[in-house]
N, CA, C and O of each residue as an XYZ file, in Angstrom:
440
protein
N     153.081     87.622    124.089
C     153.245     87.209    123.494
C     152.644     87.440    122.037
O     151.438     87.195    122.027
N     153.053     87.767    121.038
C     153.111     87.634    119.793
C     152.058     86.486    119.853
O     152.072     85.591    120.697
N     151.043     86.638    118.746
C     149.809     86.494    117.567
C     150.562     85.443    116.901
O     150.445     84.506    117.691
N     151.324     84.997    115.840
C     151.443     84.887    115.626
C     153.091     83.207    115.741
O     153.607     82.361    115.011
N     153.176     83.756    117.258
C     154.413     82.704    117.361
C     154.558     80.901    117.458
O     155.549     80.221    117.723
N     152.921     80.422    117.077
C     152.616     79.570    116.744
C     153.012     79.638    115.761
O     152.096     79.055    115.181
N     154.046     80.027    114.603
C     153.007     79.999    113.271
C     155.012     79.799    113.475
O     155.164     78.673    113.001
N     156.204     80.211    113.832
C     157.381     80.800    113.667
C     157.979     79.624    113.875
O     158.341     79.613    115.052
N     158.319     78.463    113.251
C     158.701     77.198    112.964
C     160.052     76.391    111.461
O     160.662     75.323    111.414
N     159.998     77.286    110.747
C     160.899     77.767    110.514
C     162.374     78.088    110.385
O     162.578     79.178    109.851
N     163.636     77.291    110.802
C     164.568     78.783    110.850
C     165.863     79.038    109.465
O     166.770     78.235    109.245
N     165.712     79.891    108.952
C     166.488     79.879    108.283
C     168.112     81.068    108.180
O     168.085     82.141    108.782
N     169.161     80.715    107.496
C     170.300     81.732    107.934
C     170.617     83.311    106.759
O     171.224     83.419    105.694
N     170.014     84.108    107.450
C     170.725     85.349    107.091
C     171.521     85.593    105.536
O     171.547     84.614    104.789
N     171.906     86.373    105.248
C     173.682     86.839    104.685
C     173.165     88.893    103.967
O     172.641     89.149    102.883
N     173.524     89.773    104.919
C     172.670     90.657    105.178
C     172.908     91.390    103.576
O     173.406     90.409    103.025
N     172.885     92.059    102.904
C     173.324     92.509    102.198
C     173.634     93.419    101.923
O     173.771     93.884    100.791
N     173.842     93.947    103.083
C     175.099     95.830    103.823
C     176.120     95.341    104.207
O     175.952     94.382    104.960
N     177.296     95.655    103.961
C     178.515     95.694    103.969
C     178.266     95.611    106.049
O     177.320     96.077    106.684
N     179.149     95.070    106.443
C     179.927     95.041    107.588
C     180.917     97.083    107.574
O     181.793     97.753    107.028
N     180.010     97.092    108.470
C     180.294     98.787    108.333
C     181.224     99.660    107.786
O     181.851    100.545    108.368
N     181.272     99.203    106.144
C     182.034     99.587    105.038
C     183.226     99.423    105.171
O     184.219    100.131    105.001
N     182.990     98.131    105.585
C     184.763     97.850    106.062
C     184.818     97.466    104.368
O     183.707     97.089    103.994
N     186.044     97.475    103.052
C     186.343     96.360    102.286
C     187.443     95.246    102.611
O     188.225     95.105    103.552
N     187.130     94.359    101.204
C     188.417     93.156    101.182
C     189.804     94.287    100.611
O     189.613     95.479    100.370
N     191.061     93.644    100.489
C     192.232     93.480    100.148
C     191.783     94.289     98.661
O     192.315     95.373     98.423
N     190.504     93.542     97.411
C     190.883     94.341     96.444
C     189.631     95.110     96.650
O     188.943     94.557     95.793
N     188.709     96.167     97.289
C     188.456     97.433     97.044
C     186.786     96.506     97.638
O     186.158     97.266     98.375
N     186.121     95.245     97.460
C     184.761     94.609     97.181
C     184.015     94.848     98.955
O     184.597     94.255     99.863
N     183.278     95.359     99.165
C     182.613     95.551    100.262
C     182.239     94.069    100.826
O     181.718     93.091    100.291
N     182.711     94.316    102.092
C     182.358     92.813    103.421
C     181.536     92.795    103.337
O     181.006     93.704    102.698
N     180.704     91.702    103.932
C     179.461     91.748    103.880
C     179.347     91.096    105.056
O     179.907     90.279    105.787
N     178.001     92.070    104.898
C     177.704     91.580    106.791
C     178.427     89.670    107.528
O     179.063     88.749    107.015
N     177.881     89.914    108.801
C     178.679     87.463    109.013
C     175.979     87.791    108.807
O     175.017     88.559    108.804
N     176.609     86.120    108.684
C     174.577     85.117    108.408
C     174.414     85.737    109.927
O     175.037     86.150    110.905
N     173.170     85.501    109.410
C     172.528     85.863    110.644
C     171.639     84.329    110.976
O     171.716     83.452    110.115
N     170.857     84.082    112.173
C     170.024     83.026    112.575
C     168.570     83.154    112.894
O     168.315     83.448    114.062
N     167.652     83.003    112.139
C     166.537     83.550    112.201
C     165.152     82.402    112.693
O     165.444     81.206    112.676
N     163.963     82.719    113.036
C     163.023     81.765    113.235
C     161.241     82.248    113.211
O     160.604     82.905    114.033
N     160.753     81.522    111.733
C     160.103     82.112    110.976
C     159.334     81.137    110.434
O     159.287     80.058    111.024
N     158.334     81.391    108.797
C     157.456     81.080    108.895
C     157.620     80.846    106.681
O     157.188     81.650    105.854
N     158.122     79.944    106.482
C     158.838     79.480    104.741
C     157.461     78.951    104.497
O     156.804     78.237    105.255
N     157.070     79.488    103.129
C     156.611     78.615    102.298
C     157.357     79.103    100.958
O     157.700     80.249    100.667
N     157.559     77.569    100.010
C     158.163     78.091     99.708
C     157.171     77.621     98.518
O     156.516     76.586     98.401
N     157.294     78.734     97.690
C     156.380     77.834     95.821
C     156.211     79.199     94.921
O     155.656     80.278     95.132
N     156.822     78.743     94.007
C     157.289     79.469     92.616
C     156.291     80.057     92.729
O     155.416     79.477     93.371
N     155.957     81.499     92.150
C     155.411     81.986     91.490
C     155.753     83.552     91.093
O     156.675     84.337     91.316
N     154.640     83.566     90.460
C     155.190     84.670     89.633
C     155.516     86.934     90.604
O     155.073     87.372     91.666
N     156.132     87.417     89.865
C     156.141     88.936     90.533
C     156.292     89.904     89.977
O     156.307     89.497     88.815
N     156.441     91.097     89.924
C     157.275     91.599     89.477
C     157.442     92.994     89.104
O     156.493     93.748     89.321
N     158.523     93.461     88.565
C     160.740     93.947     89.161
C     160.090     95.615     88.650
O     159.029     95.847     88.070
N     160.810     96.277     88.959
C     160.850     97.452     89.169
C     160.415     97.733     87.620
O     159.535     98.423     87.107
N     161.939     96.462     86.867
C     161.724     97.187     84.765
C     160.094     97.388     84.665
O     159.622     98.215     83.884
N     159.250     96.552     85.535
C     158.245     96.002     84.411
C     158.261     94.578     84.497
O     157.199     93.955     84.479
N     159.501     93.932     84.600
C     158.755     92.409     83.672
C     158.902     91.474     84.963
O     159.206     91.839     86.099
N     158.770     90.878     84.757
C     157.801     89.045     85.661
C     159.438     88.974     86.222
O     160.575     89.234     85.828
N     158.751     88.458     87.373
C     160.386     87.290     87.959
C     160.120     87.022     89.196
O     159.711     87.502     90.254
N     160.800     85.336     88.282
C     159.695     83.936     89.207
C     160.667     84.355     90.840
O     161.815     84.777     90.975
N     160.087     84.167     91.402
C     159.930     84.655     93.178
C     159.941     82.945     93.114
O     159.177     82.545     92.235
N     160.686     81.778     93.900
C     161.106     80.454     94.826
C     159.955     80.546     95.898
O     159.164     79.605     95.975
N     159.766     82.126     97.102
C     159.426     81.838     98.349
C     159.086     82.801     99.086
O     159.172     84.012     98.885
N     158.586     82.068    100.194
C     157.394     84.079    101.130
C     158.691     83.494    102.311
O     159.223     82.406    102.532
N     158.772     84.419    102.684
C     159.858     84.421    104.417
C     159.132     85.178    105.314
O     159.659     86.261    105.565
N     157.911     84.913    105.972
C     157.761     85.488    106.740
C     158.502     85.539    108.451
O     159.065     84.565    108.951
N     158.283     87.318    109.366
C     158.944     86.626    110.283
C     158.407     87.430    111.020
O     157.561     88.229    110.618
N     158.994     87.317    112.769
C     158.199     88.337    113.362
C     159.337     89.860    113.395
O     160.532     90.096    113.575
N     157.600     90.886    112.989
C     158.411     92.217    112.939
C     159.503     93.144    114.642
O     159.830     94.319    114.812
N     159.716     91.914    115.509
C     161.422     92.549    115.894
C     162.026     91.797    115.568
O     162.913     91.316    116.273
N     161.785     91.446    114.464
C     163.323     90.021    114.066
C     164.159     90.973    113.665
O     163.849     92.153    113.826
N     165.956     90.428    112.782
C     166.390     91.475    112.849
C     165.684     92.213    111.212
O     164.657     91.669    110.807
N     166.294     93.466    110.315
C     165.267     93.530    109.374
C     165.823     93.553    108.413
O     165.842     94.736    108.074
N     166.283     93.017    107.762
C     167.448     92.882    106.103
C     166.354     93.155    104.774
O     165.184     92.896    104.492
N     167.566     93.864    104.153
C     167.178     94.772    102.735
C     166.950     93.462    101.810
O     167.137     92.256    101.969
N     166.338     94.477    100.519
C     166.283     93.248     99.552
C     167.814     93.230     99.387
O     168.726     93.775    100.010
N     167.772     92.499     98.442
C     169.728     91.591     97.951
C     170.141     90.845     98.792
O     171.180     90.267     98.472
N     169.395     90.420    100.600
C     170.288     89.517    100.375
C     169.362     88.767    100.585
O     168.148     88.656    100.412
N     170.885     87.885    101.325
C     169.800     86.292    101.086
C     170.080     85.478    102.261
O     170.829     85.357    103.230
N     168.793     84.844    101.482
C     168.613     83.551    102.535
C     168.407     82.115    102.137
O     167.773     81.685    101.173
N     169.447     81.076    103.605
C     169.025     79.703    102.567
C     167.208     79.287    104.023
O     166.704     79.900    104.964
N     167.022     78.377    103.533
C     165.884     78.325    103.117
C     166.412     76.465    104.045
O     167.379     75.784    103.704
N     165.460     76.134    105.131
C     164.977     75.104    105.009
C     165.472     73.347    104.977
O     165.842     72.407    105.680
N     165.134     73.791    103.525
C     165.206     72.669    102.627
C     167.028     73.466    101.373
O     167.737     73.091    100.439
N     166.859     74.760    102.381
C     168.741     74.342    102.244
C     168.995     75.398    100.802
O     170.174     75.743    100.721
N     168.027     75.997     99.588
C     167.762     75.778     98.945
C     168.003     77.812     98.977
O     167.648     78.424     99.984
N     168.369     78.262     98.252
C     168.688     79.670     98.912
C     167.712     80.690     97.391
O     167.139     80.555     96.310
N     168.148     81.675     98.440
C     166.936     82.877     97.437
C     166.734     84.657     97.932
O     166.117     85.169     98.867
N     167.606     85.267     96.770
C     168.311     86.792     97.055
C     166.971     87.881     97.064
O     166.204     88.056     96.117
N     166.907     88.630     98.550
C     165.345     88.969     98.568
C     165.125     90.481     97.898
O     165.803     91.487     97.688
N     163.826     90.041     97.703
C     163.396     91.064     96.692
C     162.043     91.966     96.714
O     161.636     93.039     96.269
N     161.557     90.784     97.570
C     160.748     92.453     97.761
C     160.568     92.724     99.414
O     159.854     91.784     99.763
N     160.780     93.320    100.286
C     160.135     93.990    101.535
C     159.069     94.630    101.770
O     158.819     95.794    101.457
N     157.967     93.373    102.708
C     156.855     93.637    102.611
C     156.235     94.306    104.498
O     155.619     93.542    105.242
N     156.476     95.352    104.796
C     155.635     95.250    107.111
C     155.027     95.500    107.502
O     154.864     96.693    107.762
N     154.509     94.907    107.725
C     152.746     95.041    108.597
C     152.939     94.907    109.605
O     153.496     94.019    110.249
N     152.099     96.558    110.039
C     152.577     96.793    111.234
C     151.501     96.748    111.976
O     151.006     97.875    111.934
N     150.790     95.969    112.715
C     149.768     96.170    113.476
C     148.696     96.550    115.221
O     147.539     96.460    115.631
N     150.341     97.073    115.802
C     150.353     97.159    116.999
C     148.967     97.760    117.383
O     148.180     97.254    118.183
N     148.727     99.332    116.439
C     147.119     99.841    117.277
C     146.466     99.498    116.680
O     146.038    100.614    116.385
N     145.509     98.461    115.765
C     145.349     97.903    116.160
C     144.952     96.974    116.077
O     143.967     96.597    115.442
N     145.942     96.198    116.974
C     145.816     94.856    117.527
C     146.098     93.441    116.972
O     146.216     92.317    117.459
N     146.156     94.009    115.695
C     146.712     92.365    114.525
C     148.213     91.765    115.554
O     148.894     91.849    116.576
N     147.914     91.058    114.058
C     149.601     89.957    114.056
C     150.654     91.296    113.121
O     150.301     91.900    112.108
N     151.749     91.421    113.747
C     152.629     91.619    113.223
C     153.865     91.747    112.297
O     154.961     91.649    112.849
N     153.848     91.841    111.686
C     155.514     90.628    110.826
C     155.722     91.647    109.250
O     155.240     92.730    108.917
N     156.534     90.820    108.655
C     158.120     91.537    108.074
C     157.835     89.994    106.926
O     158.180     88.861    107.263
N     157.052     90.371    105.392
C     156.939     89.782    104.444
C     158.237     89.433    102.804
O     158.009     89.740    101.634
N     159.338     88.821    103.292
C     159.921     88.579    101.601
C     159.879     87.567    100.833
O     160.330     86.441    101.042
N     159.227     88.044     99.758
C     160.244     88.096     98.396
C     161.182     87.084     97.832
O     161.768     87.553     96.858
N     161.669     85.353     98.219
C     162.382     85.480     97.168
C     162.301     85.535     96.076
O     161.212     85.607     95.507
N     163.933     85.510     95.195
C     164.002     85.421     93.844
C     164.680     84.317     93.905
O     165.038     83.754     92.870
């Protein structure tokens, strides 16, 4: 059993940034992969994070998912239980299996 199972109480819908098998529409735009529903822990709070260019960016939420949940890249969009939608800005993987610590993936949304 996952040590964080009791915390996985929120449902999030994710539209991956990755394209669906490299497909393009009739205008040559990448076709997005189908949305996926996952269960994790959502903390909606406004805070500042540093962008790649060094500028401050306002984050709207932190979403934590089980390590064995599908992995999503930056640019993916997540619809939170409140209905608010954000874009994945950072992804942090905490794999503590060798140390017998809880493992999870954390996403910062802007």
